[in-house]
KOLVEX-375365 format. One line per 5 residues: number of its first residue (from 1); their letters; for each residue y, z, x of N, C-alpha, C. Coordinates in nm, 3 decimals. Each point is the difference from the previous one (the first is absolute). Layout:
! residues N
NUM	a	Y/Z/X/Y/Z/X/Y/Z/X; ...
This chain:
! residues 306
1	xxxxx	-0.583/3.928/-1.518/-0.040/-0.063/0.125/0.125/-0.044/0.077; -0.009/0.005/0.130/0.107/-0.045/0.087/0.030/-0.148/-0.027; 0.126/-0.034/-0.033/0.033/-0.141/-0.028/-0.034/-0.093/0.116; 0.015/0.048/0.122/-0.033/-0.083/0.115/-0.148/-0.034/0.005; -0.084/0.099/-0.031/-0.145/-0.023/-0.002/-0.037/-0.094/-0.114
6	xxxxx	0.067/0.017/-0.115/-0.025/-0.089/-0.112/0.037/-0.144/0.034; 0.113/-0.016/0.068/0.042/-0.134/0.042/-0.100/-0.060/0.098; -0.058/0.084/0.084/-0.101/-0.047/0.095/-0.122/-0.053/-0.073; -0.045/0.074/-0.102/-0.114/-0.045/-0.079/0.032/-0.132/-0.071; 0.120/-0.010/-0.055/0.037/-0.122/-0.071/0.005/-0.120/0.095
11	xxxxx	0.049/0.022/0.119/0.004/-0.108/0.099/-0.141/-0.046/0.034; -0.089/0.096/0.024/-0.139/-0.036/0.032/-0.066/-0.074/-0.116; 0.028/0.043/-0.123/-0.055/-0.069/-0.116/0.051/-0.141/-0.012; 0.130/-0.020/0.029/0.057/-0.133/-0.005/-0.063/-0.089/0.107; -0.024/0.056/0.117/-0.064/-0.075/0.108/-0.140/-0.045/-0.040
16	xxxxx	-0.081/0.093/-0.050/-0.136/-0.035/-0.040/0.001/-0.098/-0.117; 0.091/0.020/-0.093/0.009/-0.091/-0.115/0.030/-0.143/0.042; 0.085/-0.015/0.100/0.032/-0.134/0.051/-0.123/-0.067/0.059; -0.077/0.075/0.079/-0.121/-0.056/0.061/-0.103/-0.034/-0.107; -0.020/0.091/-0.096/-0.094/-0.027/-0.109/0.042/-0.125/-0.078
21	xxxxx	0.130/-0.013/-0.024/0.050/-0.114/-0.078/-0.027/-0.131/0.074; 0.020/-0.001/0.131/-0.023/-0.122/0.079/-0.147/-0.042/-0.010; -0.091/0.096/0.011/-0.143/-0.031/-0.009/-0.034/-0.045/-0.142; 0.054/0.069/-0.101/-0.032/-0.032/-0.139/0.048/-0.140/-0.039; 0.115/-0.041/0.052/0.051/-0.134/-0.031/-0.097/-0.107/0.050
26	xxxxx	-0.063/0.025/0.114/-0.100/-0.095/0.051/-0.114/-0.018/-0.098; -0.053/0.110/-0.053/-0.106/-0.010/-0.101/0.045/-0.082/-0.120; 0.124/0.023/-0.045/0.051/-0.071/-0.118/0.019/-0.148/0.028; 0.041/-0.035/0.122/0.014/-0.141/0.036/-0.134/-0.072/-0.010; -0.104/0.061/0.057/-0.132/-0.063/-0.002/-0.050/-0.017/-0.143
31	xxxxx	0.020/0.104/-0.080/-0.047/-0.008/-0.138/0.083/-0.100/-0.079; 0.130/-0.009/0.031/0.087/-0.087/-0.076/-0.037/-0.146/0.010; -0.038/-0.046/0.120/-0.026/-0.144/0.016/-0.145/-0.037/-0.027; -0.093/0.093/0.017/-0.141/-0.039/-0.010/-0.084/0.096/-0.083; 0.062/0.103/-0.057/-0.074/0.099/-0.081/-0.114/0.062/0.079
36	xxxxx	0.023/0.030/0.128/-0.104/0.062/0.081/0.055/0.129/0.061; -0.091/0.089/0.033/0.034/0.124/0.070/-0.051/-0.012/0.143; 0.090/0.004/0.096/-0.035/-0.013/0.142/-0.017/0.140/0.058; -0.125/0.047/0.001/-0.025/0.137/0.039/-0.006/0.020/0.152; 0.029/-0.104/0.075/0.014/0.018/0.144/0.145/0.030/0.038
41	xxxxx	0.086/0.012/-0.101/0.143/0.012/0.025/0.034/0.125/0.081; -0.065/0.112/-0.031/0.026/0.122/0.075/-0.038/-0.013/0.146; -0.112/-0.068/0.027/-0.042/-0.017/0.139/0.088/-0.100/0.073; 0.063/-0.090/-0.074/0.097/-0.091/0.062/0.121/0.079/0.048; 0.035/0.108/-0.069/0.105/0.090/0.047/-0.035/0.054/0.139
46	xxxxx	-0.125/0.039/0.016/-0.046/0.051/0.129/0.009/-0.106/0.108; -0.038/-0.124/-0.034/0.010/-0.110/0.097/0.144/-0.017/0.047; 0.094/0.010/-0.092/0.141/-0.012/0.037/0.043/0.109/0.096; -0.042/0.124/-0.029/0.038/0.112/0.086/-0.059/-0.017/0.139; -0.127/-0.039/0.009/-0.063/-0.014/0.131/0.050/-0.124/0.074
51	xxxxx	0.037/-0.105/-0.073/0.056/-0.119/0.065/0.132/0.035/0.067; 0.086/0.073/-0.072/0.127/0.042/0.057/-0.022/0.094/0.118; -0.094/0.092/-0.015/-0.031/0.097/0.106/-0.050/-0.072/0.125; -0.092/-0.095/-0.017/-0.056/-0.071/0.114/0.101/-0.090/0.068; 0.081/-0.072/-0.078/0.097/-0.092/0.058/0.109/0.076/0.076
56	xxxxx	0.050/0.107/-0.061/0.105/0.078/0.067/-0.055/0.065/0.127; -0.123/0.051/-0.006/-0.060/0.062/0.118/-0.027/-0.100/0.111; -0.047/-0.119/-0.038/-0.029/-0.103/0.100/0.128/-0.046/0.070; 0.104/-0.023/-0.077/0.126/-0.043/0.059/0.060/0.108/0.088; -0.014/0.126/-0.042/0.053/0.109/0.081/-0.074/0.011/0.133
61	xxxxx	-0.131/-0.037/-0.001/-0.077/0.005/0.124/0.036/-0.115/0.095; 0.047/-0.111/-0.055/0.033/-0.116/0.082/0.144/0.002/0.050; 0.091/0.035/-0.089/0.142/0.003/0.037/0.063/0.124/-0.063; 0.114/0.038/0.054/0.072/0.114/-0.055/0.085/-0.046/-0.118; -0.030/0.057/-0.117/0.071/-0.038/-0.121/0.073/0.121/-0.058
66	xxxxx	0.119/-0.025/-0.053/0.069/0.106/-0.073/-0.069/0.020/-0.135; 0.032/0.110/-0.064/-0.060/0.028/-0.129/0.019/-0.111/-0.102; 0.122/-0.050/-0.020/0.021/-0.108/-0.098/-0.078/-0.126/0.032; -0.009/-0.038/0.128/-0.076/-0.119/0.036/-0.149/0.020/-0.024; -0.051/0.117/0.035/-0.142/0.030/-0.025/-0.028/0.001/-0.150
71	xxxxx	0.095/0.051/-0.078/-0.015/0.000/-0.146/-0.003/-0.142/-0.054; 0.087/-0.086/0.054/0.003/-0.139/-0.043/-0.132/-0.069/0.030; -0.056/0.027/0.119/-0.130/-0.058/0.036/-0.108/0.049/-0.096; 0.000/0.130/-0.029/-0.098/0.055/-0.092/0.015/-0.056/-0.140; 0.125/-0.018/-0.043/0.024/-0.054/-0.134/-0.050/-0.143/-0.010
76	xxxxx	0.029/-0.081/0.100/-0.045/-0.140/-0.002/-0.153/-0.006/0.001; -0.062/0.085/0.082/-0.146/0.003/0.007/-0.061/0.040/-0.134; 0.059/0.102/-0.064/-0.053/0.048/-0.128/0.012/-0.109/-0.106; 0.117/-0.064/-0.008/0.021/-0.103/-0.102/-0.091/-0.120/0.026; -0.012/-0.040/0.126/-0.085/-0.115/0.033/-0.146/0.026/-0.031
81	xxxxx	-0.050/0.118/0.042/-0.140/0.034/-0.024/-0.029/0.010/-0.149; 0.096/0.055/-0.077/-0.023/0.018/-0.142/0.006/-0.133/-0.074; 0.095/-0.086/0.036/0.006/-0.131/-0.064/-0.129/-0.078/0.025; -0.049/0.008/0.123/-0.125/-0.070/0.035/-0.118/0.057/-0.079; -0.012/0.134/-0.003/-0.112/0.060/-0.072/0.009/-0.029/-0.149
86	xxxxx	0.121/0.000/-0.055/0.014/-0.030/-0.142/-0.043/-0.142/-0.033; 0.041/-0.096/0.083/-0.038/-0.139/-0.023/-0.151/-0.018/0.015; -0.059/0.064/0.101/-0.145/-0.012/0.022/-0.077/0.058/-0.118; 0.039/0.119/-0.045/-0.070/0.061/-0.113/0.017/-0.086/-0.126; 0.122/-0.050/-0.020/0.023/-0.085/-0.117/-0.080/-0.128/0.005
91	xxxxx	-0.005/-0.066/0.118/-0.069/-0.128/0.014/-0.151/0.015/-0.005; -0.055/0.100/0.069/-0.145/0.009/0.016/-0.067/0.084/-0.109; 0.072/0.096/-0.059/-0.065/0.091/-0.093/0.048/-0.015/-0.144; 0.129/-0.027/-0.018/0.055/0.004/-0.135/-0.002/-0.137/-0.068; 0.055/-0.100/0.063/0.004/-0.133/-0.062/-0.139/-0.055/-0.032
96	xxxxx	-0.100/0.014/0.090/-0.134/-0.050/-0.035/-0.061/0.071/-0.120; 0.048/0.122/-0.029/-0.055/0.077/-0.111/0.093/-0.001/-0.121; 0.089/-0.097/-0.004/0.101/-0.004/-0.105/-0.061/0.000/-0.140; -0.108/-0.073/-0.019/-0.062/-0.010/-0.132/-0.119/0.094/-0.018; -0.022/0.086/0.099/-0.110/0.097/-0.008/0.048/0.124/-0.075
101	xxxxx	-0.093/0.083/-0.046/0.041/0.125/-0.066/0.089/0.083/0.092; 0.095/0.072/-0.059/0.095/0.077/0.079/-0.066/0.103/0.091; -0.116/0.051/-0.042/-0.068/0.101/0.081/-0.046/-0.059/0.134; -0.025/-0.131/0.004/-0.040/-0.063/0.126/0.112/0.005/0.103; 0.121/-0.031/-0.045/0.115/0.007/0.090/0.025/0.143/0.044
106	xxxxx	-0.011/0.092/-0.096/0.020/0.142/0.033/-0.098/0.043/0.108; -0.127/-0.036/-0.016/-0.102/0.040/0.096/0.023/-0.067/0.135; 0.036/-0.129/-0.001/0.021/-0.072/0.125/0.116/0.059/0.078; 0.111/0.030/-0.068/0.115/0.055/0.070/-0.025/0.145/0.044; -0.078/0.072/-0.079/-0.037/0.137/0.039/-0.080/-0.001/0.129
111	xxxxx	-0.095/-0.093/0.010/-0.079/-0.010/0.123/0.084/-0.050/0.116; 0.096/-0.091/-0.029/0.089/-0.047/0.105/0.082/0.115/0.057; 0.044/0.091/-0.087/0.073/0.117/0.046/-0.084/0.088/0.090; -0.128/0.016/-0.036/-0.090/0.078/0.083/-0.019/-0.065/0.137; -0.010/-0.133/0.001/-0.012/-0.072/0.128/0.123/0.023/0.086
116	xxxxx	0.118/-0.011/-0.058/0.124/0.023/0.075/0.005/0.142/0.055; -0.035/0.096/-0.084/0.006/0.140/0.041/-0.097/0.029/0.113; -0.122/-0.051/-0.013/-0.099/0.026/0.105/0.030/-0.079/0.127; 0.061/-0.118/-0.015/0.039/-0.077/0.118/0.103/0.077/0.083; 0.092/0.067/-0.068/0.097/0.082/0.072/-0.068/0.120/0.065
121	xxxxx	-0.089/0.064/-0.073/-0.067/0.120/0.054/-0.084/-0.034/0.122; -0.069/-0.115/-0.005/-0.090/-0.035/0.108/0.069/-0.083/0.109; 0.101/-0.076/-0.037/0.063/-0.090/0.096/0.112/0.061/0.081; 0.067/0.101/-0.054/0.108/0.067/0.072/-0.061/0.112/0.084; 0.040/0.015/0.125/-0.052/0.111/0.082/0.021/0.134/-0.069
126	xxxxx	-0.109/0.075/-0.014/0.004/0.128/-0.072/0.061/-0.018/-0.139; -0.040/-0.109/-0.065/0.059/-0.035/-0.128/-0.026/0.100/-0.111; -0.099/0.085/0.016/-0.028/0.099/-0.103/0.095/0.119/0.004; 0.080/0.010/0.105/0.092/0.112/0.015/0.142/-0.043/-0.036; 0.081/0.092/-0.053/0.140/-0.033/-0.030/0.074/-0.043/0.125
131	xxxxx	0.096/-0.091/-0.018/0.079/-0.051/0.111/0.146/0.043/-0.016; 0.059/0.056/0.105/0.143/0.035/-0.010/0.086/-0.126/-0.001; 0.082/-0.015/-0.102/0.086/-0.117/-0.011/0.129/0.026/0.077; 0.043/-0.096/0.080/0.120/0.024/0.083/0.126/0.017/-0.085; 0.092/0.080/0.052/0.129/0.020/-0.065/0.091/-0.117/0.038
136	xxxxx	0.017/-0.095/-0.089/0.075/-0.122/0.030/0.139/-0.001/-0.062; 0.032/0.103/-0.077/0.130/0.008/-0.066/0.088/0.106/0.066; 0.131/-0.011/-0.018/0.090/0.101/0.059/-0.036/0.140/-0.048; 0.007/0.095/0.091/-0.029/0.138/-0.035/0.131/0.075/-0.025; -0.015/0.116/-0.056/0.117/0.078/-0.037/-0.017/0.054/-0.141
141	xxxxx	0.085/0.092/-0.036/-0.013/0.066/-0.130/0.135/0.002/-0.070; -0.002/-0.032/-0.130/0.118/0.012/-0.084/-0.012/0.130/-0.079; 0.105/0.081/0.002/-0.004/0.129/-0.067/0.113/0.013/-0.100; -0.031/0.066/-0.110/0.099/0.035/-0.101/-0.041/0.134/-0.058; 0.056/0.108/0.052/-0.043/0.132/-0.040/-0.142/0.026/0.050
146	xxxxx	-0.088/0.037/-0.093/-0.138/0.025/0.038/-0.087/-0.125/-0.006; 0.062/-0.111/-0.044/-0.073/-0.127/-0.007/0.010/-0.073/0.134; -0.112/-0.046/0.049/0.000/-0.077/0.124/-0.104/-0.111/-0.011; 0.034/-0.115/0.053/-0.092/-0.113/-0.004/0.019/-0.082/0.126; -0.108/-0.054/0.050/0.006/-0.081/0.120/0.068/-0.134/-0.025
151	xxxxx	0.074/-0.046/0.097/0.064/-0.131/-0.012/-0.106/-0.108/-0.019; -0.113/0.014/0.069/-0.106/-0.100/-0.014/-0.052/-0.005/-0.144; -0.010/0.115/-0.066/-0.048/0.003/-0.139/0.099/-0.069/-0.093; 0.129/0.019/0.025/0.101/-0.066/-0.082/-0.009/-0.152/0.016; -0.020/-0.045/0.124/-0.012/-0.144/0.026/-0.122/-0.056/-0.071
156	xxxxx	-0.111/0.072/0.007/-0.124/-0.047/-0.066/0.021/-0.010/-0.150; 0.065/0.100/-0.059/0.024/-0.001/-0.144/0.088/-0.117/-0.039; 0.111/-0.020/0.070/0.090/-0.110/-0.032/-0.069/-0.134/0.017; -0.082/-0.011/0.105/-0.074/-0.125/0.022/-0.099/-0.024/-0.113; -0.068/0.105/-0.046/-0.095/-0.014/-0.110/0.068/-0.044/-0.128
161	xxxxx	0.114/0.060/-0.032/0.074/-0.041/-0.119/0.048/-0.144/0.012; 0.039/-0.040/0.123/0.042/-0.139/0.022/-0.116/-0.095/-0.020; -0.121/0.040/0.040/-0.119/-0.084/-0.020/-0.026/-0.019/-0.150; 0.011/0.108/-0.077/-0.021/-0.011/-0.145/0.101/-0.096/-0.061; 0.126/0.012/0.039/0.104/-0.089/-0.051/-0.024/-0.143/0.045
166	xxxxx	-0.037/-0.018/0.127/-0.024/-0.135/0.052/-0.117/-0.066/-0.073; -0.104/0.077/-0.031/-0.113/-0.055/-0.074/0.044/-0.049/-0.138; 0.083/0.079/-0.065/0.052/-0.041/-0.131/0.079/-0.131/0.011; 0.081/-0.012/0.104/0.079/-0.121/0.020/-0.090/-0.120/0.031; -0.104/0.022/0.078/-0.093/-0.109/0.031/-0.066/-0.052/-0.128
171	xxxxx	-0.042/0.092/-0.085/-0.068/-0.039/-0.123/0.094/-0.067/-0.099; 0.125/0.044/-0.003/0.092/-0.050/-0.103/0.093/-0.112/0.048; 0.016/-0.016/0.133/0.104/-0.092/0.047/-0.051/-0.110/0.092; -0.127/-0.002/0.036/-0.048/-0.100/0.096/-0.098/-0.096/-0.066; -0.024/-0.110/0.070/-0.094/-0.101/-0.050/-0.141/0.057/-0.011
176	xxxxx	-0.040/0.081/0.101/-0.131/0.064/-0.007/-0.009/0.091/-0.121; 0.105/0.079/-0.021/0.001/0.089/-0.116/-0.008/-0.075/-0.131; 0.071/-0.113/-0.009/-0.007/-0.082/-0.121/-0.142/-0.051/-0.021; -0.066/-0.044/0.108/-0.138/-0.048/-0.011/-0.093/0.111/-0.043; 0.020/0.119/0.056/-0.085/0.115/-0.035/0.015/0.032/-0.148
181	xxxxx	0.124/0.003/-0.048/0.023/0.033/-0.141/-0.053/-0.109/-0.092; 0.011/-0.125/0.045/-0.051/-0.110/-0.082/-0.152/0.006/-0.013; -0.069/0.022/0.113/-0.146/0.009/-0.003/-0.044/0.122/-0.081; 0.074/0.109/0.014/-0.035/0.122/-0.075/0.013/-0.022/-0.150; 0.100/-0.076/-0.040/0.021/-0.024/-0.143/-0.103/-0.096/-0.057
186	xxxxx	-0.021/-0.113/0.067/-0.096/-0.099/-0.049/-0.040/-0.090/0.116; -0.121/0.020/0.048/-0.047/-0.073/0.118/-0.003/-0.151/-0.023; -0.050/-0.044/-0.114/-0.014/-0.143/-0.024/0.136/-0.069/-0.014; 0.090/0.061/-0.074/0.134/-0.058/-0.016/0.072/-0.004/0.134; -0.017/0.103/0.080/0.065/0.004/0.132/-0.049/-0.115/0.087
191	xxxxx	-0.131/-0.027/-0.004/-0.053/-0.110/0.081/0.049/-0.135/-0.052; 0.013/-0.014/-0.132/0.054/-0.124/-0.055/0.145/-0.021/0.042; 0.071/0.111/0.025/0.140/-0.008/0.043/0.013/-0.023/0.150; -0.114/-0.012/0.070/0.004/-0.029/0.142/-0.018/0.120/0.091; -0.033/0.114/-0.055/-0.022/0.119/0.082/-0.141/-0.003/0.057
196	xxxxx	-0.012/0.017/0.131/-0.131/0.005/0.064/-0.063/0.137/-0.023; -0.110/0.001/-0.076/-0.062/0.128/-0.033/-0.053/0.070/0.125; -0.077/-0.070/0.082/-0.059/0.062/0.118/0.107/0.051/0.096; 0.104/-0.081/0.020/0.106/0.041/0.093/0.073/0.123/-0.054; 0.020/0.004/-0.130/0.068/0.116/-0.059/-0.085/0.125/0.012
201	xxxxx	-0.129/-0.013/-0.025/-0.089/0.116/0.012/-0.002/0.052/0.143; -0.013/-0.091/0.097/-0.004/0.043/0.140/0.134/0.060/0.042; 0.110/-0.058/-0.050/0.131/0.058/0.030/0.015/0.139/-0.058; -0.055/0.019/-0.120/0.004/0.132/-0.063/-0.081/0.102/0.080; -0.118/-0.042/0.045/-0.083/0.091/0.077/0.064/0.032/0.135
206	xxxxx	0.066/-0.097/0.058/0.071/0.026/0.126/0.115/0.098/-0.023; 0.077/-0.021/-0.107/0.113/0.088/-0.030/-0.047/0.142/-0.030; -0.100/0.013/-0.088/-0.050/0.133/-0.034/-0.057/0.073/0.120; -0.069/-0.073/0.087/-0.058/0.063/0.119/0.108/0.038/0.101; 0.107/-0.079/0.009/0.111/0.037/0.087/0.067/0.128/-0.048
211	xxxxx	0.007/0.018/-0.130/0.052/0.126/-0.054/-0.089/0.116/0.044; -0.132/-0.022/-0.002/-0.093/0.104/0.045/0.023/0.032/0.147; 0.025/-0.104/0.080/0.025/0.022/0.143/0.125/0.083/0.022; 0.105/-0.027/-0.078/0.122/0.079/0.011/-0.026/0.146/-0.039; -0.081/0.020/-0.103/-0.034/0.137/-0.040/-0.075/0.072/0.111
216	xxxxx	-0.093/-0.072/0.067/-0.073/0.061/0.110/0.090/0.037/0.116; 0.094/-0.088/0.033/0.095/0.029/0.108/0.088/0.120/-0.037; 0.045/0.005/-0.125/0.083/0.113/-0.044/-0.076/0.132/0.008; -0.127/-0.003/-0.039/-0.081/0.123/0.008/-0.015/0.046/0.144; -0.025/-0.095/0.090/-0.014/0.036/0.141/0.128/0.060/0.056
221	xxxxx	0.113/-0.060/-0.034/0.129/0.051/0.049/0.033/0.136/-0.060; -0.040/0.020/-0.126/0.034/0.125/-0.070/-0.087/0.117/0.045; -0.132/-0.023/0.001/-0.092/0.109/0.033/-0.030/0.009/0.150; 0.037/-0.104/0.076/-0.024/-0.007/0.145/-0.150/0.005/0.033; -0.082/-0.044/-0.096/-0.144/0.000/0.024/-0.065/-0.099/-0.097
226	xxxxx	-0.100/-0.072/0.049/-0.076/-0.091/-0.084/-0.148/0.021/0.025; -0.084/-0.037/-0.097/-0.144/0.007/0.020/-0.067/-0.112/-0.079; -0.124/-0.027/0.030/-0.067/-0.119/-0.052/-0.023/0.003/-0.150; 0.000/0.118/-0.063/-0.023/0.007/-0.144/0.123/0.045/-0.078; 0.117/-0.017/0.061/0.123/0.045/-0.065/0.031/-0.079/-0.127
231	xxxxx	-0.053/-0.121/-0.011/0.032/-0.084/-0.114/-0.088/0.024/-0.122; -0.106/0.078/0.015/-0.092/0.018/-0.113/0.069/0.070/-0.116; 0.054/0.120/0.026/0.067/0.074/-0.106/0.128/-0.070/-0.043; 0.072/-0.060/0.095/0.123/-0.069/-0.035/-0.029/-0.119/-0.092; -0.111/-0.069/0.024/-0.037/-0.110/-0.089/-0.030/0.048/-0.141
236	xxxxx	-0.069/0.113/-0.010/-0.031/0.055/-0.134/0.129/0.041/-0.071; 0.089/0.066/0.074/0.128/0.042/-0.060/0.082/-0.122/-0.041; 0.007/-0.101/0.088/0.077/-0.119/-0.032/-0.054/-0.071/-0.124; -0.132/-0.008/-0.011/-0.060/-0.064/-0.117/0.029/0.079/-0.126; -0.011/0.134/0.009/0.030/0.085/-0.115/0.145/-0.017/-0.044
241	xxxxx	0.091/-0.008/0.097/0.143/-0.019/-0.033/0.022/-0.134/-0.067; -0.069/-0.105/0.048/0.015/-0.132/-0.060/-0.052/-0.002/-0.142; -0.113/0.065/-0.024/-0.060/0.001/-0.134/0.086/0.078/-0.098; 0.045/0.119/0.040/0.078/0.080/-0.094/0.138/-0.062/-0.024; 0.052/-0.071/0.101/0.129/-0.066/-0.018/-0.010/-0.125/-0.082
246	xxxxx	-0.111/-0.072/0.016/-0.021/-0.124/-0.074/-0.037/-0.112/0.094; -0.130/-0.025/0.015/-0.045/-0.110/0.085/0.055/-0.133/-0.050; 0.051/-0.080/0.089/0.055/-0.128/-0.038/0.151/0.001/-0.008; 0.061/0.120/-0.003/0.146/0.008/0.000/0.046/0.033/0.141; 0.128/-0.009/0.026/0.054/0.032/0.131/0.063/0.139/0.001
251	xxxxx	0.073/0.034/-0.107/0.067/0.129/-0.006/-0.100/0.113/-0.027; -0.103/-0.029/-0.081/-0.096/0.104/-0.038/-0.064/0.071/0.118; -0.058/-0.073/0.098/-0.060/0.067/0.114/0.099/0.083/0.082; 0.126/-0.044/0.006/0.101/0.077/0.071/0.023/0.133/-0.071; 0.010/-0.006/-0.134/0.014/0.123/-0.078/-0.122/0.090/0.020
256	xxxxx	-0.119/-0.063/-0.001/-0.123/0.077/0.020/-0.003/0.069/0.135; 0.048/-0.067/0.104/0.001/0.059/0.133/0.089/0.122/0.007; 0.119/-0.011/-0.055/0.091/0.115/0.003/-0.047/0.110/-0.095; -0.068/-0.037/-0.108/-0.055/0.099/-0.091/-0.107/0.083/0.069; -0.091/-0.066/0.071/-0.108/0.071/0.067/0.057/0.096/0.105
261	xxxxx	0.094/-0.051/0.081/0.061/0.086/0.102/0.080/0.113/-0.064; 0.063/-0.029/-0.115/0.077/0.103/-0.069/-0.088/0.114/-0.048; -0.118/-0.034/-0.052/-0.092/0.105/-0.045/-0.047/0.083/0.119; -0.034/-0.067/0.111/-0.040/0.075/0.119/0.110/0.096/0.045; 0.123/-0.049/0.000/0.112/0.084/0.043/0.023/0.115/-0.097
266	xxxxx	-0.009/-0.027/-0.129/0.021/0.103/-0.101/-0.103/0.112/0.013; -0.125/-0.038/0.023/-0.105/0.100/0.018/0.030/0.087/0.121; 0.044/-0.062/0.108/0.029/0.074/0.122/0.116/0.096/-0.019; 0.102/-0.043/-0.077/0.119/0.083/-0.021/-0.026/0.112/-0.099; -0.060/-0.035/-0.115/-0.016/0.097/-0.108/-0.119/0.093/0.024
271	xxxxx	-0.109/-0.056/0.051/-0.122/0.080/0.024/-0.043/-0.015/0.144; 0.076/0.057/0.093/-0.032/-0.019/0.142/-0.139/0.049/0.039; -0.055/0.098/-0.073/-0.132/0.050/0.034/-0.109/-0.100/-0.037; 0.034/-0.104/-0.077/-0.098/-0.102/-0.035/0.032/-0.134/0.068; 0.086/0.003/0.102/0.042/-0.125/0.063/-0.116/-0.076/0.061
276	xxxxx	-0.107/0.070/0.036/-0.117/-0.068/0.056/-0.067/-0.090/-0.105; 0.030/0.025/-0.127/-0.061/-0.076/-0.108/0.099/-0.099/-0.063; 0.108/-0.033/0.072/0.103/-0.086/-0.058/-0.055/-0.138/-0.035; -0.094/-0.053/0.080/-0.060/-0.129/-0.031/-0.083/0.008/-0.128; -0.072/0.111/-0.015/-0.083/0.019/-0.119/0.087/0.002/-0.126
281	xxxxx	0.109/0.074/0.006/0.090/0.008/-0.115/0.062/-0.136/-0.028; 0.042/-0.069/0.105/0.062/-0.132/-0.018/-0.097/-0.098/-0.064; -0.125/-0.001/0.044/-0.098/-0.090/-0.060/-0.029/0.040/-0.145; 0.001/0.130/-0.028/-0.022/0.045/-0.138/0.113/-0.050/-0.091; 0.123/0.005/0.050/0.113/-0.052/-0.077/-0.014/-0.150/-0.022
286	xxxxx	-0.043/-0.072/0.103/-0.020/-0.145/-0.012/-0.106/-0.031/-0.105; -0.110/0.076/0.000/-0.106/-0.020/-0.099/0.054/0.021/-0.141; 0.080/0.106/-0.018/0.058/0.028/-0.131/0.094/-0.113/-0.044; 0.080/-0.050/0.092/0.094/-0.106/-0.034/-0.073/-0.131/-0.033; -0.109/-0.027/0.073/-0.077/-0.120/-0.031/-0.060/0.010/-0.141
291	xxxxx	-0.042/0.122/-0.037/-0.051/0.019/-0.135/0.108/-0.022/-0.105; 0.124/0.040/0.030/0.110/-0.016/-0.095/0.055/-0.141/0.000; 0.001/-0.064/0.119/0.054/-0.136/0.015/-0.105/-0.088/0.067; -0.098/-0.047/-0.076/-0.113/-0.076/0.059/0.043/-0.124/0.077; 0.111/-0.062/-0.039/0.045/-0.121/0.070/0.106/0.030/0.105
296	xxxxx	0.026/0.127/0.025/0.099/0.039/0.099/0.132/0.038/-0.063; 0.084/0.068/0.078/0.130/0.043/-0.051/0.087/-0.119/-0.037; -0.012/-0.109/0.075/0.067/-0.124/-0.034/-0.107/-0.101/-0.035; -0.026/-0.015/-0.128/-0.108/-0.087/-0.045/0.028/-0.144/0.039; -0.105/-0.072/0.037/0.015/-0.139/0.045/0.065/-0.088/-0.106
301	xxxxx	-0.030/0.023/-0.126/0.054/-0.086/-0.105/0.149/0.016/-0.019; 0.053/0.114/0.044/0.143/0.024/-0.018/0.077/-0.011/0.131; -0.064/-0.047/0.105/0.066/-0.017/0.128/-0.044/-0.129/0.063; 0.077/-0.049/0.092/-0.033/-0.125/0.065/-0.100/0.027/0.111; -0.113/-0.066/-0.005/-0.100/0.017/0.104/0.055/-0.057/0.130
306	x	-0.042/0.060/0.110/0.044/-0.050/0.128/-0.063/-0.134/0.030
């Protein structure tokens, strides 16, 4: 195979792996502090993408903005909308069901995701149709032999890797991160030490949802198109990556995200005639790994829960 084409596939796999990892870390954060699965997480990704799309479009209609300024407006809108939605879901759906069976929380968040998805479809003009996402990043192409990649794609990839690193630093180096890790380890002892359980849970939901918003913005910038159900499959993939990596850990979901994207890329490179089935093969590999490692590649007992 042409080395340039192979490098192109590897770059695309790294890009998708970064996005999957960001979404998967959100699932692990929620599970780490409250042992719950927030199945509206994928649809929160969609909310982030549409919030950025709407804010950037509205500002462009009112005043003339350069690409970086429009991107900043979209980023602020996505983060704000996601933090708000995360806190609302945590306060109204998750905390009241703290002592209820886990399936109750799963069902409540699943229905909340459906509400978000349908609200976008019905509330946005022609919401059932894909929306072209504006090109807010510098254009141009970097070439090296037969390998070529857009400057905007490189920026998105570097930003995604920076988000993964920043999340790790937040969890390991900040007061919020210390509270999250304390509650994850032992809720009662953490509260005796002065940690506010409710505030920590809501902060975790805000942080995890903001990560989803960043993933939605990255997808819009990368594919230049968004739609109301874009988060459904991404949510399933993110959850699968978190489970196979190890729910409750921080590094595990990141490994799971890159693993899933790596399998997709490998299928495309080695068996290009089956590339349409790359998701099927990737999920089959995940199923096999879950059978081999029921607690995830990084088992909770041997790693520090987030």
